[in-house]
Residue, then its C-alpha position, 0 to 999 in steps of 0.5 A: m911575894s905580896k906587895t904592901k901598900i903604903s900611904t903617906l901621912n904628913l902632919r904638923i905636931d908640937p915639938a914636945i910631942k914629937e920628942a916624946v914619940r921619938e923617946a917612946a919609939a926608942i924605948e920600944h926599938r921602933s921607928v917613929a913611923n911605926m910607933v905612930e902606927v902602933l899608937i893609932r892602932r891602940h887608940c882605935d882598938q880602945q875606941g872600937i874602931p875596926i881597922p881592916e886588913q890590907s888584903d880586904l882593901f886591896p885584894r890580889i888580882e890573879h893573872g892567868 
């Protein structure tokens, strides 16, 4: 089983924007964290900013 590396992002945001993200997440049956990730991925895709796969950033080390 592969382990997924997670990074924490703390930010301050306007309460109205936070509520809008909560509503958008609920509509898509997502968590707020997942909705934020989806929005960031969509934006990066639209701007042509590549997001590498975790396996490219953190290759598995074979033990043997």
